[in-house]
N, C-alpha and C positions, 0 to 999 in steps of 0.2 A: 443540201446535205451539210455544207460548211457551216451554215447558221445553226443547225441542230447540234452538230458536234461542238461548236463554240459555246453554245448555251450550256450543254452538258459539262463542258470543261469548266465553266464558271461555277456551276453548282458543286462540282467535285472539289475545285480549289477552295471554295467557301467552306465546305464541310471539313476539309483538311485544316484550314486555318482555325476553325472552331475547336477541333480536337486538340490542335497544338496549343492554342491559347488557353484552353481549359486545363491542359496538362501543365502549362507553364505557371499556373497559379499555385501548383502543388509541388513543383520541383524546379531545379535550375533549368533555365531556358536553353543553355548551351547543351545540356544533356538531352533535352527534347529534340533539338535540331540534329545532333549527331546520331542518336538512335533512330530517329525517323528516317534519316538519310540511309542508314544501314538497312533498315527494313525495306525501304524503297528499292535499294540495290538488289536485294534478294528476290523481290517480286519481279523486278525488271528482268533478271536473269531467267526467271521461270517462264515469262511470257514471250521473250524474244524469239524463240523458235517458231512461234505461230506467225510472226511477221516476216521471217526470213531476212533477206537483205544482203547486199554486196557493197559495203561502203568503200568509197575512195578515200584517199588521204585527206582531201578537203573536208569530207564529212566528219572524219575524226577530229580535224582541226576546229571546225565549227562547234562540235560537241565540247571540245576542251575549253573553248572560249566561253561557252554556256556555263561550264563548271566554274570558271573564274568569276564571271558576272553574277551567277547565282549565289556563290559563297559570299561575295562582297555585298550583294543586295540583302541577304538574310542578316548578316552581321550588322550592317548599317541600320536596317529596319528595327532590329531588336534594341540597338543602341538608342535610336530615336524614340521608341516606345517607352524606354526606361527613363528618359529625361524629359519627354514632351507630353503634350495632351493627345491622347489616343484619337479623339474625334477630329483632330487636325492632321495628325501623322498619317492615319489610314487613308483618307481620301486623297491627300496630296500624293502619296506614293502610288496609289492605284491610277489616278488620272495621268500622272507623268509616265507611269509604266505603259499606259495605253497610248498617250500622246506621241511618244517617241516613235513607235512603229507606224502610227498614222502619218507622221511627217516623213518618215523614210519611204513608206509606200507611195505617197504622193510625189515626193521629190526625186527619189532614186528609181522607183519602179514605174513611175509615170501612171499610177493608178488614178482613175477618174471616177469616183463614186457618183451615182446619180443624186439629184437634189433630194429625193426621198431618203436615200441612204445617208446622205449628209445630215438630214434632219434627225434620222434615227441615231446617228453617231453622237450628235450634240445632246440629244435626250439621254442617251446612255451615259455619257460623261457627267452630265448634271446629276443623274441618278446615283452614280458612285459617290458623289459628294454628299447628297442628301441622306442616303441610307447609312452613311458612316457617322452622322451626327446624332449623338445620343443625348439623354437627359442631362448629362454632366458637361455638355459643351454649348450651353445656351449663352446668349449674349450677357445675361446677368452673371453667370459664372465667370465668363471671360473678363468682365469689367471689375470683378472683385479681386482678381489676381494682379500683382504688381507688374508693370510693363517696363521693359528696359528701353530707353530712348536711343534710337539709332542702331538697334541691334535686332537680329531675327529672333523669333520666339524659339525657346529651347527645343532642339530636335528637328527643327524645320529644314536646316541645311542637310542634315543626315537623311531626312525623308526625301528630299529632292534628288540627292545623289543615288539613294536606294532605288527610287523610281526609274532613274535613268539606267541603272544597272538592270532592272527588270525588263525595261524596254529593249536593251541590248540583248538580253537573254532570248526574248521572243523573236527578235530580228534574226539572230544567229540560227536559232532552231529552224526558222522558215527558209533559210538558205540551203539546208541540207536537201539532198535528192530523195525522192520517194523510194528509189531503189535501195537506199541505205538502210531501210527498215528502222529499227530502234537502236541501232549501234551508236548514233550520235548521243542519245540519252545515256548510254552506258559510259561513254567517254566523259560526259558532263558529270555524272554522278561520282565517278571515280576521282576526278580532279577536285570536285567540290568537297568530298569526304577528306581527301588528303589535306587540303588547305584548311578546313575547319579543325581537323585534328592537330595540325601543326600550330595553328593559331591558338588553340586552347593550351597546348603545352608551352608555347613561347610566352604566353601571357600569365603563366602560372595558375591557370584555371582548370588544370587537368581534373581535379577532384569534382568540378561542377559537371563533368561529363556523365557522372553517375545519375541514374534515374530512380526515383522512389518506386518501390515495388507496386504499390497500389495503382500507379498510373501507367504502368508498362503497356497494358492493353490499349489504352487511349493513345499513347505515343505510336504504337504499332499501326493503329488505324490511321493516324495522321500521315505516316510514311507511305502506307499503301494507297491512300487517297491522293497524295501529292504526286506520286509517280503515275498514277492512273490519269490525273489531270494533264500531266505533261504528254502522255501518249495521245490523249484526245486532242491536245493542241496541235501536235504534229499531224495527226490525221486531218484536222480541220484545215491547216495551212496547205496541205497537199491535195485537198479535194476540190481545188479550183476556186476557193474563196479568196478575196482580196485581203492582204495582210492588214490594211487599214480598218477593215470591218471585223475580221477575226479577232484581232488584238483588243478592240473595244468591247466586243461581246464577252470575251474571256475576262475582261476587267470588271465585269459585273459581280464578281465573286463576293464582295461585301454584302450583297443582298441575301445570298445564301447563308452567310455567317450570322447576320442579324436575325433571319427567320429561324434558324436553328436555336439561337439563343432565346428567342421568344417561346419556342415550343418546348425546349428541354429545360431551360433555366427559368422560364416564366418572366423573362424580361419583356417589358411592354414597349411597343413602338410609339415614338412621338409622331406628331403630325408631319414633321419634315421627313421622317423616315417612310411613312406611308406614301407621301408624295413621291419619294424616290422610287419606291416599289412600282407605283403607277407609271412613272416616267421610264423605268426599266422595261416594263412590259410594252409600253408604247414604242420605245426605241427598237426592241426586238421585232415588233410587228412591222414597223416601217422598214427596217433593214430586210426582213423576210419578203416583204411585198415589192421591194425595189428590184428592178431588172436592169 
């Protein structure tokens, strides 16, 4: 069950990113983030009664930390995407976002995935990198751009830190008790919204929180899908699955984004991306078969 929920989580996360990315091409990204967070909060409040829950103080605390980590991750990711190469930023963020929970699961939780599961994890991590490489990120393109000697590529440091924040988000959500229901997500969403709003005002970018009317529906879909993916992650983490496996499977979301781009926008997959799709399927199959 954990594997199924994790794969669904990746699909929904990828769909959310596709909607958010498409909307960000037509309006300010800060507005997309804030409005989508608001929509997600409304949806979360609507579905919370179905899950019940009796949260302890620690559950609220883990949720609040998720809000801080999530806000930091989103802000850094958008910063990285604005100054760096998307084909580099996306896989780096996703792989580190998965790698941090894997390390935590093995070192702190003493999880010991089987050899077949480890092979599946490796295949899944490689798949994240491959599906994120588009036609504009070939070696020829990379060599045509000037390189700074002794410095990191633009946006790479932000991508690394954003990935670490995403990993911390997943770890913190996994620490909440099943009995807490979705209340930790409520805490996370409230804290994240407050921080994003304050950040927008403090940086003088309040006007960028407005969203162009033609993309409001797209942004609303982004917010609804995002909170749905968070719910699926909590269910997967609480269904007996190892955090090291759940986090990696959820990190396969770029495959969903790339697939939707191909279907809806007509973007073609390059050979590396097709290889990534195959490795993703192989990784899921290996993890599913592992006992």
